[in-house]
TORSEMAR-255042 format. One record per residue (C-alpha): residue in one letter; x, y, z. Coordinates in pm, whole numbers, plus 50000, padded with zeros to 5 digits. Last residue first. Layout:
BEGIN
aXYZ;...
***
This chain:
BEGIN
i294473165988505;r293713160588870;p292893190989079;p295423199589350;p294813183389688;q292823204289932;l294223218790251;r291513223090506;e291373256690676;l291383253991056;n294843269091090;s293843305891104;e290723299991314;s292523299391649;i290383281291905;q289243301192208;l287843282092501;a286583296492833;i287293275093141;l285103279393451;s286183266093788;s283663255394053;g284153218393984;c285123215993619;r283023238893402;i283803241393032;e282713271092825;d282433271392446;g283483302792254;s285593284691997;t284213250191928;i284013217092110;v283193182591976;t281883159592249;p283093127992421;a280113112592603;t277933120092908;m278703156892953;k276633177593194;e275163208493028;a276123243793140;n278013251492815;l280053219592858;y279913205393209;t282333179793349;g281293156793631;n281593159294010;t283553127194070;s285393127193739;n285053097193510;l287613111793265;d285173135893095;q285983140092726;l286263171992521;w287043170592149;w288843194991917;q288273188291549;g290103176291235;h289473139291303;h291573143391617;f292453170991862;s292153161992229;l290893179092544;r290763155892844;a288843158793170;h289173154693549;q292453136993627;a293033147193992;s289313154994027;v288113191094053;m285923201794349;e289043209294554;d290053236294305;a293673244294220;i293403236793848;p296343221693658;v295983223593279;d298663200693134;c298143177393429;a301213166693630;k300223190693913;d297123169293974;r293933190094015;g292753182593664;i292643190293294;t294633168593055;l295623181692715;e296083163892381;d297093175992034;q299743201192138;t299573237892039;f298533252592374;h298023287692516;l297083294692879;s295263324893027;i294783325393404;s292073345493576;p292893357693929;q291883335694223;g288963336694470;p286683316594243;t288623299093962;q288503314493616;i290603296893352;v291063312693009;l292113285492767;k293653293192430;l293963265292174;p296203266291870;p294793248591563;i296693216091508;k298493218091181;r297933202790844;a301003206290623;a302233171090698;l298903156590587;i299003175690259;k302633166090194;g301853129490259;q298883131390023;q301183144989751;r303693116689805;i300933090689783;s299663105689457;q303143107889308;w303873071489396;l300593060089237;t301403078988916;f304913063788906;l303503028888967;a300993032488682;l303633046688444;s306043018288522;l303282992288475;f302353007188136;a305983008388021;y306502972388134;l303452960987934;c304502981087628;i307992965387638;v306512930387673;l304162936587377;a307032949687162;l309082918487247;r306172895887149;l305692915086823;g309392911386738;l309292873886810;f306262869886578;i308042889686306;v311152867786340;a309012836086336;s307202848786023;m310542849885839;
***
């Protein structure tokens, strides 16, 4: 008789163990799925560049991609017809939730708000970039900069 009770207790323990593991895996799966939705919902804030090159009319360009190349080369995302600008002059990229500006070893340097850049730098709306004799005014849309927060845990 005690063998039957002992067997029943062992089976109950195994069932409880599997139930606990199933619940833990289900909770983990839900958390990962929720984080995936949050990351998918984040968007790159649109970037507007107003380019002023001496002797030419101002050009306004809008971008939603996460990386832009500025330079004299026609293959650049932001081509600038200025002989003082290198073929691949600078890069704008969106990562870690911010827009960054990086000089690509240009001959004449890249200036952010009248200061020569020496390292990749975070940029904000209203900043001005100078490449050669061209001035680029930045406007970053604020509507998509809000961080999505996961729902509170119960």
